[in-house]
C-alpha positions as CSV (number, residue, x, y, z in Angstrom):
1,M,-19.7,-6.9,2.3
2,Q,-16.3,-5.5,3.4
3,D,-14.9,-5.7,-0.2
4,E,-17.9,-3.7,-1.5
5,K,-17.2,-0.8,0.9
6,R,-13.6,-0.5,-0.2
7,N,-14.4,0.1,-3.8
8,I,-17.2,2.7,-3.4
9,W,-16.4,6.2,-4.6
10,A,-17.2,8.4,-1.6
11,W,-15.9,11.8,-0.5
12,G,-14.1,12.4,2.7
13,F,-11.8,10.2,4.8
14,T,-13.4,6.8,4.0
15,E,-11.8,3.5,3.2
16,G,-13.0,3.6,-0.4
17,A,-11.7,7.1,-1.0
18,E,-8.3,6.1,0.4
19,N,-8.2,3.1,-2.0
20,W,-9.0,5.3,-5.0
21,N,-6.4,7.8,-3.9
22,G,-3.8,5.1,-3.8
23,R,-4.8,3.7,-7.2
24,L,-4.6,7.1,-8.9
25,A,-1.3,7.9,-7.2
26,M,0.1,4.6,-8.6
27,L,-1.1,5.5,-12.1
28,G,0.5,8.9,-11.8
29,F,3.8,7.5,-10.7
30,A,3.8,4.9,-13.4
31,S,3.0,7.6,-16.0
32,A,5.8,9.8,-14.9
33,L,8.2,6.8,-14.9
34,I,7.2,5.9,-18.5
35,I,7.6,9.5,-19.7
36,E,11.1,9.6,-18.3
37,L,12.1,6.2,-19.8
38,V,10.7,7.0,-23.2
39,S,11.8,10.6,-23.6
40,G,15.0,10.6,-21.5
41,Q,13.9,13.7,-19.7
42,G,12.1,14.4,-16.4
43,V,8.4,15.2,-16.5
44,L,8.9,18.9,-15.9
45,H,11.4,19.1,-18.7
46,F,9.1,17.1,-21.0
47,W,6.3,19.5,-20.4
48,G,8.6,22.5,-20.9
49,L,8.1,23.8,-17.3
50,M,11.9,23.8,-16.5
């Protein structure tokens, strides 16, 4: 029962929302790291923002 609540997509400050926030943050960080390793530039330089 407890594991089911952690994976439910819900708005607000719920346990499930915090888990999804953490998962998406890890994906974003990993994506930024891969872009830097492959291109040799930071993410902002890669996108032409700096």
